[in-house]
N, C-alpha and C positions, 0 to 999 in steps of 0.2 A: 164888753157891750150893750148898748142896751135893751131893757128885756124882751122885746120882736124882735131880736137879732135871732137868730137861726146861724143855725156848723150844718153846714152842707157837705154833706161825701161826696165825693164820684168814686169810685173803684170797682173792674168786672167781678174784683175777684170775691163773692158772696161771703165770706168768711169770716177776710177783711173788716168789707163790709158794715157787716149786724156787728163786731165787735167793735167798733168804733163808734157804732150809734149804741151799744150797750152803755161802754165808756163813758164816752161823754152824756148819754143823759142820765146815771148814773150821776156824774156828777153837779148834773142842775142844769145842765143849756138844751133847749130848744135844738133838737135836732130830723134833718132829711135828709135821704140816702138816696142814692140814682145809682140803676146798672152800669150808665153810658152817663157819659159824652152829651155823646146829641140828647137823650134823654133832659137831663140837666138843664141846656138853654132851652128845650120845650118848653118845660116849665114856667120858663119865668121866675126864675130862683136871682137868676142872676142881676136882678132893679132892685129886688129886695134890700131890707141891713141885715149881717151877721159879714159869715164870712165864711169859706170854700176851705175846705182836704183836697185835696184827688191826687191819684196811683200818675206814674209819668207814662208807664206803660197798663196802656188798653190795647185791644181790637179794634181797627176803626179812626176815630178823633179819637187823637192821646193826649193824656195831659197836656202836652204845650201845647200841640193844636190848641184845644180846651183853654189855656192861657191867652195866644196870641187871638184867637177868637172876643174873648174879654178883652183886650185889649183892644179889639177894635167897636163895643158896643162901646165905649169908656164905661167901661166897670166898671166903681172904686172899691166893691169885693175884696177885701186879703185874698189872699191866694196862696196855703201852703201845699207844697208838694211834699209825693213820700212816692218813694221809692226803691221794690226788693232787690235791684242788683243796677250797684256802680258802675259807670265808665266812663273814661274823658271823655269818650261822644257825647254823651244827655248829662254831667254832670252840668260842665258848663253855659252849653243849652240849654237849659234849666235855670238856672242864679241871668239871667240874659232876660229873660225872660219876666224876670223880677219878682219872683214870691217873697213875700214876707218871711219866709221859709223854706227851705230843705228837709223833710226826717226822710232821715235812710232804717229801712224793718228791717227785719230776719227772716229768714224764708221762716214756712213750717213747717 
């Protein structure tokens, strides 16, 4: 990743978001985190250099809708999706939006 690249984390769960942010910073990455998809979109981050880690299940605009919005905006930001609960309904749909990876996380 370029030196000015940022790992953007979007997750409504404070503990998960903060844990990812700390872990990524300890690994040497620049990190910006957001509690919601609309906050992320309003920040201008989708046009910047980096990658996105987003939860799939969030209130309001969820991670799948966020991925769709990024596609509409022609964002080239690589996307990695996480979800705590894997279901047949969300799994294939998440992959249809062509994330770079779909990560399953364990419940805390």
